[in-house]
MARRO-133228 format. One line per field, with one value per residue: x, y, z of N, C-alpha, C in turn; chain; residue number from 1. Coordinates in steps of 0.1 Angstrom, whole numbers, plus 5000, padded with zeros to 4 digits. Each point is the difference from the previous one (the first is absolute). Layout:
# residues N
nxx (X:...)
nyy (Y:...)
nzz (Z:...)
caxx (X:...)
cayy (Y:...)
cazz (Z:...)
cxx (X:...)
cyy (Y:...)
czz (Z:...)
kette (A:...)
nr (NUM:...)
This chain:
# residues 105
nxx (4234:4990:5004:5013:4992:4995:5012:5000:4990:5004:5010:4996:4991:5014:5003:4989:4997:5009:5002:4990:5005:5011:4996:4993:5012:5007:4991:4999:5012:4999:4992:5004:5009:4995:4999:4989:5002:5013:4995:4992:5007:5008:4988:4992:5011:5001:4986:4998:5010:4998:4985:5002:5010:4993:4993:5008:5004:4987:4992:5010:5001:4988:5004:5006:5009:5008:4988:4997:5016:4998:4985:5005:5009:4993:4988:5008:5000:4985:4997:5008:4999:4990:5006:5010:4991:4994:5013:5002:4984:5000:5006:4994:5004:5009:4993:4990:4998:5005:4995:4987:4999:5005:4999:4991:5003)
nyy (7758:5011:5001:4996:4998:5012:5004:4993:5005:5007:4994:4997:5011:5006:4993:5004:5011:4999:4993:5009:5014:4996:4994:5008:5010:4997:5003:5011:5003:4992:5005:5013:4994:4996:5015:4999:5009:4997:5006:4992:4989:5002:5000:4992:4992:5003:5001:4988:4997:5009:4997:4990:4998:5003:4993:4989:5005:5006:4990:4994:5011:5004:5002:4993:5007:4999:5000:5007:5007:5000:5004:5009:5000:4998:5007:5010:5000:5000:5008:5006:5001:5004:5009:5005:5001:5008:5006:4999:4997:4993:4994:4993:5012:4998:5009:4995:5012:5003:4988:5001:5012:4992:4989:5009:5005)
nzz (8836:5001:4991:5004:5011:4993:4996:5013:5005:4993:5004:5014:5001:4995:5008:5009:4996:4999:5011:5000:4997:5004:5014:4999:4993:5010:5008:4996:4997:5011:5004:4996:5000:5011:5001:5003:5011:4994:4992:5006:5000:4984:4995:5006:5000:4990:4995:5003:4993:4988:5000:5003:4988:4991:5005:5000:4991:4996:5007:4993:4989:5005:4989:5004:4992:5012:5006:4990:4998:5013:4998:4989:5010:5013:4994:4994:5012:5000:4993:5003:5013:4998:4992:5011:5006:4990:5000:5013:4996:5013:4992:5009:4999:4990:4992:4997:4997:5011:5003:4992:5008:5008:4990:4998:4991)
caxx (5001:4989:4992:5003:4989:4991:5010:5005:4985:5000:5007:4993:4987:5002:5005:4993:4995:5008:4997:4984:5004:5008:4993:4986:5002:5004:4985:4992:5007:4999:4987:4996:5006:4993:4988:4991:4997:5013:4996:4992:5013:5012:4992:4995:5011:5010:4991:4998:5012:5003:4993:5004:5014:5001:4994:5009:5009:4995:5000:5016:5004:4993:5006:5016:5006:5008:4994:4997:5008:5005:4992:5003:5012:4994:4993:5010:5012:4993:5003:5012:4998:4990:5004:5011:4995:4994:5007:5005:4991:5004:4995:4986:4988:4998:4989:5006:5003:5012:5009:4999:5008:5014:5008:5000:5014)
cayy (4987:4990:4997:4985:4993:5004:4995:4983:4994:5002:4992:4985:5000:4998:4985:4992:5004:4995:4984:4998:5001:4991:4988:5002:4995:4985:4991:5003:4992:4987:4997:5002:4994:4989:5002:4998:5015:5008:5012:5005:5000:5010:5016:5001:5002:5012:5011:4999:5004:5010:5009:4997:5008:5016:5004:4999:5012:5009:4999:5001:5009:5008:5013:4999:4993:4992:4987:4991:4994:4991:4988:4992:4994:4989:4994:4994:4990:4990:4994:4993:4989:4990:4994:4990:4990:4991:4995:4988:4992:4985:4993:4997:5012:5005:4996:4993:5009:4999:4988:5002:5014:5001:4998:5009:5008)
cazz (5007:5006:4986:5000:5001:4991:4991:5001:4998:4985:4994:5000:4992:4989:5000:4999:4989:4990:5001:4996:4984:4994:5005:4994:4987:4999:5002:4985:4988:5002:5000:4988:4990:4999:4998:4986:4997:5004:4999:5010:5009:5004:5000:5013:5009:4998:5008:5018:5006:5002:5010:5013:5004:5001:5015:5011:4999:5004:5013:5007:4996:5007:4996:5002:4988:5002:5003:4989:4998:5010:4999:4990:5001:5004:4988:4993:5007:5006:4987:4999:5005:4993:4989:5002:5010:4990:4990:5007:5002:4995:4989:5006:5002:4988:4993:4985:4991:5002:4994:4987:4996:5008:4989:4989:4999)
cxx (4989:4990:5006:4992:4990:5006:5000:4985:4998:5008:4994:4988:5003:5006:4986:4989:5011:4996:4985:5001:5004:4997:4988:5001:5005:4990:4993:5005:4998:4984:4995:5006:4990:4981:4992:5000:5010:4999:4993:5006:5007:4995:4998:5011:5007:4994:5002:5013:5007:4995:5002:5014:5000:4989:5007:5013:4996:5001:5012:5004:4997:5002:5016:5006:5011:4993:4996:5008:5008:4991:5000:5014:4994:4998:5012:5010:4991:5000:5013:5001:4990:5006:5010:4994:4991:5009:5009:4993:5003:4993:4989:4991:4997:4984:5002:4999:5015:5010:5001:5011:5013:5011:4999:5010:4996)
cyy (4992:4995:4986:4990:4998:4992:4987:4995:5005:4993:4986:5000:4999:4988:4991:5001:4996:4982:5001:4998:4991:4986:5001:4996:4986:4989:5003:4993:4985:4997:5006:4992:4985:5003:5002:5014:5009:5016:5006:5000:5010:5016:5000:4999:5014:5014:4996:5002:5010:5014:4997:5004:5015:5007:4996:5010:5011:5002:4999:5010:5011:5016:5000:4993:4991:4988:4992:4996:4987:4988:4995:4995:4986:4990:4994:4987:4987:4994:4993:4983:4990:4994:4990:4986:4988:4995:4988:4993:4982:4993:4994:5007:5005:4995:4994:5010:5005:4991:4998:5011:5001:4998:5011:5008:5014)
czz (5001:4986:4998:4999:4990:4988:4997:4997:4987:4990:5002:4991:4985:4994:4999:4988:4985:5002:4997:4985:4989:4999:4992:4986:4995:5000:4987:4992:5002:4996:4983:4988:4997:4999:4985:4997:5006:5001:5012:5013:5004:5001:5016:5008:4997:5007:5015:5006:4999:5009:5014:5005:4998:5012:5010:4998:5004:5015:5009:5002:5007:4997:5001:4988:5005:5005:4987:4992:5005:4997:4985:4995:5006:4989:4990:5005:4999:4982:4996:5009:4994:4986:5000:5007:4988:4988:5007:5002:4994:4989:5003:5001:4988:4994:4987:4991:5002:4997:4985:4991:5003:4991:4989:4998:5003)
kette (A:A:A:A:A:A:A:A:A:A:A:A:A:A:A:A:A:A:A:A:A:A:A:A:A:A:A:A:A:A:A:A:A:A:A:A:A:A:A:A:A:A:A:A:A:A:A:A:A:A:A:A:A:A:A:A:A:A:A:A:A:A:A:A:A:A:A:A:A:A:A:A:A:A:A:A:A:A:A:A:A:A:A:A:A:A:A:A:A:A:A:A:A:A:A:A:A:A:A:A:A:A:A:A:A)
nr (1:2:3:4:5:6:7:8:9:10:11:12:13:14:15:16:17:18:19:20:21:22:23:24:25:26:27:28:29:30:31:32:33:34:35:36:37:38:39:40:41:42:43:44:45:46:47:48:49:50:51:52:53:54:55:56:57:58:59:60:61:62:63:64:65:66:67:68:69:70:71:72:73:74:75:76:77:78:79:80:81:82:83:84:85:86:87:88:89:90:91:92:93:94:95:96:97:98:99:100:101:102:103:104:105)
C-alpha cells in the first residue's frame, strides 16, 4: 500500500515525459518542414528527445519494474491525448501545408 504514491508519481512523470516527447515532435515537424536544413532539425530533435525520455524513465524506475510500467502507461496516455487534441484543431489553426494536403487521397 505504501507504493501507491510512488506509482502515482511515476504515472504523472510518464505523462509529463509523453507531453514533452510528442509535443516536441509536433514542434519539430512544424519547424522542420519550413527549414532550409530539415535533417538537422529532425536529427537534433530525436537525439535530444530520446535521451531525455530515457533518462527520465531511468530515474523514475529506481530499479522497480512496476514504476517503469506505470510511467510507460502515462507516456502512452499522453500520446493518445495529444494526437486526439491535434486532430480536433480548429480550421483557423491549421498550417498552410495541412490546408494544401487535407484534400489529398
